[in-house]
N, C-alpha and C positions, 0 to 999 in steps of 0.2 A: 631264790638264787644266791642272795647276799650273802646267806650264811652257807653255802658250797665255796666259793669265794674263798670266804674268811677261813674254813678248816682247810682250803688246797694249800693258802698263804703259809699258815701253821706248820702243815704238815711239811713241806716244803722247808722251811727256816728249821725245825727239830733234826729232820734230816741231813740237814749240811753241816749243822752243828755236829753230827755223829761218825761224819767223814773228816774232820778235822785232822789232819799229821796228828796233832798230838793225843790221838787216841787207832793212829793206823796198827800201830800191837795188837789193838783187843778188839777189835773191829767187829770181829763174829759177837764174840760176846757181849755186846757193848748193842749192835742192832738183837741180841736174842732179848736183852735187857731191857732195852726200848721197845719191844713188839709185846713182853709180856706186861711192861705197867699201861701201855695203851688199854690191853687187853682190860687189866682190872679198874683202871681208869671209867673205860668205857662200864668196866659192868656194876660197878658204887651208880654211878651216877644215872645209867641205870635203874637199879631198884629204886635208889634216892624218887629220883625223877617220879616213878611210876606212882612210887608209896604218897608224894606229896598231889599228883593229880584226880586219885581213887579218893583221896581226903577230901578235896578242896568240890572235887564232883558229887560227894555225896553229900557232903556238908550244901553246897547249893541245892542239889533234887529237896529235901529235906527239907531246906528252909521254902524252898516254892510250892513245898505242902503233898510232894508226889509218895502215895502209899511206898512205905519200907519195901514189901516184896517187889511190887516194880523196880524200884531200886536195885536192890542185892541181883537179882536178874539181871540187868543190865549196865548199867552205869558201872557195878562195883566188877562185874564180869568182864567186861570189855576194858577197863582201866586194870586192873591186878595182870590180864594178859596184853597188855601194853605193849612191855620189855620188847616180849617175844616177836608181838606182830611188829612192831619196826623192823628186826633184828629180820623176819620175812621177805619183811618191800625189801626195806637196802638190799639184802642180800640176793634177792630176785632181779633189783637196777644196777648192780655191779658185776652182773655175771658170775655168780656162787650160789648156784641153787643148791649145791649140796649141803652148805650150811645151813639152809631155812629148811629144810628137811631135816636134817640131822639135827638140830636145835629140836624143830617137834616131837618126831620120834624118840629122840632121848629124852627130852625133859618128860615125856608120856610114861615111858620107863624107871625114867628115876624118882617119880612123882610116888607109884606102887611101891618096888625096892629100897627104895631111899628114904623117900619121904613118909613111909608107914613105920617101916620099917626100924628106923633108930629112936622111934618115941616109943616106937613095940617093945626095946633094947630097954628104954629108960623106964619105963614104966609100967609098960603091956596096954592095950587097947583093948574096952570091951565095951563093944557094939550092941546094943542090947534097946534100945526107945526110941532110934528115930529111925525108919524107912527108907533105904535108898535103894529100894526094889528096880524101883521105875526105871531112876535115872541110871540106875547099873545095866541096864538093859539098853537104852538107848547108849549110852556111853559105848556097848559091845557093838551094839549097830553101827555108828560110827564109826568105830574101828577099822570093822569088813567092811561096809563101803567103799573107807581109802584106799582101801589095799588092792578091791580091784578096780579100783581108778587108774592105783599107778601101776596096776599090770597093762590095762589100756594104751599106757604110752606116756609122753608127758603132758605135763597139767594143763588144760588151756581154758578162757572164757567158762564156755560150755559148761565144763565140771566144775570151778569155784562155783556158779549156779545153782551147782547141783548141792555142792555141800554148805553154801549159804539157807539154800529153803530149809536144808534139812533142820540145821540148826532156830532157822525160826520156829518150823513147827517146834521143837523140841524144848523151847523159849514159853511157846505160847499152851504149851499141853502141862510142860512142869509149871506156868503162872495158873493155869486152870484147875490144875488137882491141887495145889498147895491150897486153893480157895475155898475147896469143898471139903477139905481136910485139916485136924492142926499139925500144921508140919512143924518140923522142930525150927525154931526160931532163935540164931544166934548174936541175933541183934546186930546195927551196923556201929561194929567199934568204932569203922573209919573213918566216921561224920559226926560231925555237930551241929544240928540244926540251929542254934546259937551262937554259930560263929559270926567273927564283924566282916562286914563284906567287905570290905580291903584286906584282909587275910584270905579268904575264896578267893579272889582274884587273885592274888600273889601267890597262891598253892598251884592256879591252875594254868596261871601261865609260864609256872616254874617248873612240870609237869611239863606240857608242850614243847616250850625249849628245851630242856636238857634230855629227854627220851632219844629226838634225832641226831645230838650229839653223840652220846651215849651210845645210840646202836652203832653210827661212823666209827669210831674210836675203838669201839669194841669188832668190829667187822673185819678193820682198818686189822688191828694187832690178832685177831685169828686167822687171819689166812695166811700172813704174813709165818707168822709160828708152823702152821701146812706145810708151806712152801721150806722154812728150816729145817722142821723134823723129818720133811720128805712123805706125809701123810697128808691124804684129801683132806678139803674142806671139811667131806660131811664126819669125818671120825673128829674133827673137836669140834664140831658142830653134837656132836652126837657126846662129846666128854665134857671141855671146860665152859661151852657155852651151854649146855643145857642145864650143869651142875647148876651154876652160874644164876639161872633163870628160875633154877628151883630153890634156892635159897629163901627167899619169902614162902612159900608154901612150906618149907620144913620147919623154919619159927613158930608157923601158925598151928602148925601140926603139933610138936613138940609143947606149944602152950596149953592148948585143946587136950590134949592125953594127961599132964600137969591137972588138970582144971575137972578129969575125971569125963572131958564132953569130948571122946571119942566120932560120936554120931557125927556131929560136925567135922571133924579131921576126915573122917571117911568117905562124905558128903563134897565137900570142898576137892578132893583127889579126884572123885569123879567129875565133876560138873570142871572142874578147872582140863583134867584128861579133854574131853568131850568138845568144849571150844578149842583148843589146840587142834584138833583133829579139823572142825569144820570151820571154827572161824577164821586162826588163822592159815592154814591154807587157803580156805575161800579165798579171802582174801588178796592172799601172795600172788594166786592164779593170774588174775586181772593182772601182774607185774609179767607175763610168760610170754613165753610158753617155757615151762619146771622141768626138764628132764629129770630122772631119776637115774640116780648110781647105779649098777649092780648090785652092788654089793647089801644095800638097804633093802632093796627089792629082795633078795633072795632068802636074808637074814636078821637085820632091824626090824623090819616090820616084822615078823614074825616071834619077836622076844615080845616087841611091845605086846602084840596078841594075848602071847603066851604070860605076860606077866600081870594085863588084864584078866585071863581067866582066874590067875591066880588067888585073889580074892572072890570068886565068887562066892564058896563057903561060906566066908565071914559077911557077906552080905546077904545071903538065903534064909543062911541056917542060925546064923546072928550069934557063930562064936567069934568067942572074944581072940585077938591076937595076939599071942604071949610073948615073952619073950625069948625062949625058943624060935615061935618063927619069925619073930623079927630077927634073930641073928643069921637063920636062913636064908630071908630077904638079904640081906648086906652080905652074907656072903656071894650068892649065887651074881646078886650084880657087880659084886667085886669080881668075879669069875666073868662075867660078860665084859668090863670094861679092859681087863687082861686080853681078852679074844680078839678085840679090838686093833691092837696096837703085834 
């Protein structure tokens, strides 16, 4: 409660400064710059706070002796998606459901076309060792179920329970399958079992405080920019917010490609997309009902599904994602972005 009061006071003071007569001649440009700066600050805060939360939570889990597999399927999965989750919840609470839907759908599109496309252009992605077919089928199933639910109308709590139940089953299934076979093990580089207790506490608290602050500022700036540009909140979610929240995945995938560990990159993208749909929208529906924009329903959802189907041959036939294919992914993504405006 106190945090909301402080944010409201700060926001009021900042806005009053921009209305000062000294800036009267350039108020429009000033307000636009103000909104851009707020959006960037919120995005940076989300990424940094999310990283600190994951590192602290993983280190605590490892220190407590929790198996690495369980940590990766729960703490890491939830923690790395914390920025998107906070954005979805805050958007629902502030009456901007288009931003929540746009962020999830746009992130899933960007994760495939941009996050896999750019590293492929840099060094190519050689998918050969790790079997991601099971996870890929689950991601496709999650996408289809999500599309069906969206066509039924606004998202309600019941829909959220369905999505979260699917997520629970898929996590259990993944843990059981990994326990029976030698699955890819990327290690838990996000954590350190020997990290000092005080440092773990600082990391976790910084993440808990920073995430809602970052979400608030990003949504404040994004919705303001949407109004200024005359576009919907959904478009801002599909572009600015989606690309911004996909930057950590992009950095991880580039590093994985350079290390010739493309299977891990592909697995991370598949897992992230599945969690975005089932986890984030599942939780966000509890703050609904969340109506879906018509353009998202009849266009962007299908682009998301098409992007998911585009990586099918690389998952099932283990074909390399070559530089030429990477360029193709980036061109398709660029064309998609142009069609939004």
